[in-house]
C-alpha positions as CSV (number, residue, x, y, z in Angstrom):
1,X,118.2,112.3,127.7
2,X,116.3,109.7,125.7
3,X,113.4,108.1,127.7
4,X,111.4,107.0,124.6
5,X,111.8,103.3,125.4
6,X,109.9,103.8,128.7
7,X,106.7,105.1,127.2
8,X,104.9,101.8,127.2
9,X,106.6,100.1,130.1
10,X,104.9,99.4,133.4
11,X,108.0,99.6,135.6
12,X,111.6,100.8,135.6
13,X,113.7,98.5,137.8
14,X,117.2,99.4,138.9
15,X,119.7,97.9,141.3
16,X,123.2,98.8,142.6
17,X,125.7,96.8,144.6
18,X,127.0,98.5,147.7
19,X,129.9,97.9,150.1
20,X,131.2,99.4,153.3
21,X,133.5,102.3,152.5
22,X,136.0,100.9,155.0
23,X,136.3,97.5,156.5
24,X,133.5,94.9,156.2
25,X,131.0,95.7,159.0
26,X,127.9,97.8,158.7
27,X,125.0,98.8,160.9
28,X,121.5,98.3,159.5
29,X,118.4,100.2,160.4
30,X,116.8,99.2,163.7
31,X,113.2,99.1,164.8
32,X,111.7,99.6,168.3
33,X,111.2,96.3,170.2
34,X,112.7,94.5,167.2
35,X,116.2,95.6,166.5
36,X,117.7,94.6,163.2
37,X,115.3,93.1,160.7
38,X,116.8,89.7,159.8
39,X,114.9,87.1,157.8
40,X,115.3,83.9,155.9
41,X,115.3,84.5,152.1
42,X,114.8,82.1,149.2
43,X,116.5,78.8,149.8
44,X,117.1,79.7,153.5
45,X,119.6,82.5,152.8
46,X,120.3,84.7,155.8
47,X,119.1,88.2,154.8
48,X,118.9,91.6,156.4
49,X,116.9,94.8,155.7
50,X,119.6,97.5,155.7
51,X,117.3,100.4,154.8
52,X,113.4,100.4,154.6
53,X,111.3,101.9,151.9
54,X,110.0,104.7,154.1
55,X,113.6,105.6,155.2
56,X,114.8,105.5,151.6
57,X,112.0,108.0,150.5
58,X,113.3,110.4,153.1
59,X,116.9,110.0,151.9
60,X,116.0,110.4,148.3
61,X,114.3,113.6,149.2
62,X,117.1,115.0,151.4
63,X,119.8,114.8,148.7
64,X,117.6,117.2,146.6
65,X,117.4,119.9,149.2
66,X,120.1,122.5,150.1
67,X,119.4,123.2,153.8
68,X,121.9,126.1,154.0
69,X,120.1,127.9,151.2
70,X,116.6,126.6,152.1
71,X,116.1,125.8,148.5
72,X,116.3,123.0,146.0
73,X,119.7,122.0,144.8
74,X,120.7,123.8,141.7
75,X,119.4,121.3,139.1
76,X,115.9,121.3,140.7
77,X,115.4,125.0,141.3
78,X,112.0,126.2,140.2
79,X,110.1,123.1,141.4
80,X,107.0,123.9,143.6
81,X,107.2,123.1,147.3
82,X,105.6,124.5,150.6
83,X,108.0,126.3,153.0
84,X,107.2,126.6,156.7
85,X,108.5,129.6,158.6
86,X,108.0,130.9,162.2
87,X,106.4,134.2,163.0
88,X,109.8,135.9,162.5
89,X,110.1,134.4,159.0
90,X,112.8,132.0,160.1
91,X,112.7,128.7,158.2
92,X,111.4,125.7,160.2
93,X,110.8,122.9,157.7
94,X,109.2,122.3,154.2
95,X,107.1,119.8,152.3
96,X,110.2,118.2,150.8
97,X,111.8,117.2,154.1
98,X,108.6,116.5,156.1
99,X,108.0,112.7,156.4
100,X,104.3,113.1,155.4
101,X,104.9,115.9,152.9
102,X,101.8,118.1,152.5
103,X,100.1,116.2,155.4
104,X,102.7,117.6,157.8
105,X,101.2,119.1,161.0
106,X,103.4,122.1,160.5
107,X,101.7,122.8,157.2
108,X,98.1,121.9,158.1
109,X,97.7,122.1,161.9
110,X,99.1,125.5,162.7
111,X,97.2,128.8,163.3
112,X,97.9,129.8,159.7
113,X,95.0,128.1,157.8
114,X,95.6,129.8,154.5
115,X,97.1,126.8,152.7
116,X,94.8,124.4,154.4
117,X,91.8,126.4,153.1
118,X,93.4,126.5,149.6
119,X,93.7,122.7,149.5
120,X,90.0,122.4,150.7
121,X,88.9,124.7,147.9
122,X,91.0,123.1,145.1
123,X,90.2,119.6,146.2
124,X,86.5,120.3,146.6
125,X,85.1,116.8,146.7
126,X,82.2,115.6,148.8
127,X,82.7,113.0,151.5
128,X,80.5,110.5,149.5
129,X,81.5,109.4,146.1
130,X,84.5,108.3,144.1
131,X,87.7,110.3,144.7
132,X,89.1,112.0,141.6
133,X,92.8,111.2,141.8
134,X,93.5,113.3,138.8
135,X,92.3,116.4,140.7
136,X,94.7,115.5,143.5
137,X,97.7,115.0,141.1
138,X,97.0,118.3,139.4
139,X,97.0,120.1,142.8
140,X,100.2,118.3,143.8
141,X,101.9,119.3,140.6
142,X,101.0,122.9,141.3
143,X,102.1,123.0,145.0
144,X,104.3,120.0,145.8
145,X,105.6,118.2,142.8
146,X,107.8,116.0,144.9
147,X,104.7,114.3,146.4
148,X,103.9,112.9,143.0
149,X,107.0,110.8,143.2
150,X,107.0,109.8,146.9
151,X,103.2,109.8,147.6
152,X,101.0,111.6,150.1
153,X,97.9,110.9,152.3
154,X,95.9,113.9,153.2
155,X,94.3,112.4,156.3
156,X,92.0,115.3,157.1
157,X,88.3,114.7,157.2
158,X,87.7,118.3,155.9
159,X,89.5,117.3,152.7
160,X,87.4,114.7,150.8
161,X,86.6,112.9,154.1
162,X,90.3,112.1,154.6
163,X,90.4,109.9,151.5
164,X,92.9,111.8,149.3
165,X,96.0,109.6,149.0
166,X,98.5,108.8,146.4
167,X,101.0,105.8,146.6
168,X,104.7,106.1,146.0
169,X,105.7,106.1,142.3
170,X,109.4,105.6,143.4
171,X,110.0,102.8,145.9
172,X,113.5,101.9,147.1
173,X,115.1,99.7,149.8
174,X,118.4,98.2,150.6
175,X,118.9,94.5,151.5
176,X,121.9,92.3,152.4
177,X,122.3,88.6,151.8
178,X,124.5,85.9,153.3
179,X,124.8,88.0,156.4
180,X,126.7,87.2,159.6
181,X,126.3,88.9,162.9
182,X,129.2,90.8,164.4
183,X,128.6,91.1,168.2
184,X,130.7,93.5,170.2
185,X,130.2,96.1,172.9
186,X,131.9,98.5,175.3
187,X,131.7,100.4,178.5
188,X,130.9,104.0,179.2
189,X,133.5,104.7,181.8
190,X,133.1,107.0,184.8
191,X,136.6,107.5,186.2
192,X,135.3,109.7,189.0
193,X,132.6,107.5,190.4
194,X,132.4,104.1,188.7
195,X,129.6,102.9,190.9
196,X,127.5,106.0,190.6
197,X,123.8,106.2,189.9
198,X,123.6,105.1,186.2
199,X,120.0,106.4,186.0
200,X,121.4,109.9,186.4
201,X,124.2,109.4,184.0
202,X,126.9,108.4,186.5
203,X,128.9,105.2,186.9
204,X,130.3,102.7,184.4
205,X,127.7,101.5,181.9
206,X,128.4,98.4,179.8
207,X,126.6,98.1,176.4
208,X,126.1,95.6,173.7
209,X,126.6,96.4,170.0
210,X,125.5,94.3,167.0
211,X,126.8,94.9,163.4
212,X,126.7,92.7,160.3
213,X,128.7,91.6,157.3
214,X,127.2,90.5,154.0
215,X,126.5,91.3,150.3
216,X,124.5,94.6,150.1
217,X,122.2,95.7,147.2
218,X,120.0,98.8,146.7
219,X,116.8,98.3,144.7
220,X,114.8,101.0,143.0
221,X,111.3,100.5,141.5
222,X,109.7,103.4,139.5
223,X,106.0,102.8,138.7
224,X,105.8,104.2,135.2
225,X,102.1,103.0,134.8
226,X,101.2,105.0,137.9
227,X,102.9,108.1,136.6
228,X,101.0,107.9,133.2
229,X,97.8,107.4,135.2
230,X,98.2,110.8,136.8
231,X,96.9,112.3,133.5
232,X,99.3,115.2,133.6
233,X,100.7,114.9,130.0
234,X,103.8,113.7,128.4
235,X,106.1,116.6,129.5
236,X,105.2,116.1,133.2
237,X,105.6,112.3,132.9
238,X,109.1,112.8,131.4
239,X,109.9,115.4,134.2
240,X,108.9,113.0,137.0
241,X,111.0,110.2,135.5
242,X,114.0,112.5,135.1
243,X,113.7,113.8,138.7
244,X,113.4,110.2,140.0
245,X,116.6,109.2,138.1
246,X,118.3,112.3,139.4
247,X,117.3,111.4,143.0
248,X,118.6,107.9,142.7
249,X,121.9,108.8,141.1
250,X,122.5,111.7,143.5
251,X,121.7,109.5,146.5
252,X,124.2,106.9,145.3
253,X,126.9,109.6,144.9
254,X,126.2,111.8,147.9
255,X,123.8,110.0,150.4
256,X,125.3,106.7,151.3
257,X,126.4,107.6,154.8
258,X,123.3,106.1,156.3
259,X,124.5,106.0,159.9
260,X,127.8,106.5,161.9
261,X,128.5,102.8,161.5
262,X,126.9,102.4,158.0
263,X,129.0,104.4,155.6
264,X,128.6,102.8,152.2
265,X,130.1,103.1,148.7
266,X,128.8,102.1,145.2
267,X,130.4,98.8,144.2
268,X,130.2,98.9,140.4
269,X,127.5,100.6,138.4
270,X,123.8,101.3,138.8
271,X,122.2,98.7,136.5
272,X,118.9,98.3,134.7
273,X,117.0,95.1,135.4
274,X,113.9,96.1,133.4
275,X,113.2,97.1,130.6
276,X,116.0,95.6,128.5
277,X,117.7,98.0,126.2
278,X,117.2,101.1,128.4
279,X,120.3,103.2,128.8
280,X,120.4,105.3,132.0
281,X,121.2,109.0,131.5
282,X,124.2,110.0,133.6
283,X,123.9,112.3,136.6
284,X,125.7,115.0,134.6
285,X,123.2,114.8,131.8
286,X,120.3,115.0,134.2
287,X,121.8,118.0,136.0
288,X,122.3,119.8,132.7
289,X,118.9,118.9,131.3
290,X,116.5,119.4,134.2
291,X,116.6,123.2,134.7
292,X,115.4,123.9,131.1
293,X,112.7,121.2,131.5
294,X,111.5,122.6,134.9
295,X,111.5,126.1,133.4
296,X,109.4,124.9,130.5
297,X,106.7,123.5,132.8
298,X,106.8,125.9,135.7
299,X,107.9,129.1,134.1
300,X,111.5,129.3,135.5
301,X,110.5,131.3,138.6
302,X,110.1,130.7,142.4
303,X,107.2,128.4,142.9
304,X,107.2,128.2,146.7
305,X,104.1,128.6,148.9
306,X,104.9,129.9,152.4
307,X,103.0,128.9,155.6
308,X,103.6,130.5,159.0
309,X,103.6,128.0,161.9
310,X,103.0,129.4,165.4
311,X,101.6,126.3,167.0
């Protein structure tokens, strides 16, 4: 796993062509009061946002977590994270799967204030004055390494006046170009009482459905300059890059069923746009190399912090 060529580069840019696993139609992400995000691209090309940056962050995280075992997938075991359990010690959620990571209300807003107070102590910064981002990155490395990749905003006034935030180092999105709309629909049939009260779930209910065709591409942007700016040392920088590449390649292998009507497949290979000359390590190389690297940095033992949530 040779990442030497990246040491002075500001960004690592990757892209991958995708296609529906069957047929030609796919269903993009939708937004309240907006629906599908269509727009005019360069030269008037009809374009479509298939998956947003915020959704892709969630998907890149989910392919790294084994929900049955309530643990990282094998290659990432030993990384720090915060687990949330109920009063009977039953798993509820964790900082990897929570949309706001450490800023999850299940971690900071419950009756168990132990971790909240720990953060306050270790991020002891006055409400006035410059925020020391390196102090934040050191704490994230210790308790929630994943947040160094996907960002966090600790929006609590008790913690540095709510100013502790870190942007995403890894940003991803999926777009489609030269799109056409496929309009269809159907009816929810009620054979017993077709004219029943639809507000109560009875009766026949017609519905409209909108899907699309087009050329689909996934884009990935890893901010190498930001990672170096964390000030955590060369080994941690290499680890964060390797984890990011693992996330991307595992998503492209395992995570492309975005919705019921959006089941995609890799169409070719994941390619490097920038920098020239960089050769991507394979998923197999990353899976084999990451455990030893994680053990070197974190000691090869369970690094979970547990919070009890009772509401």
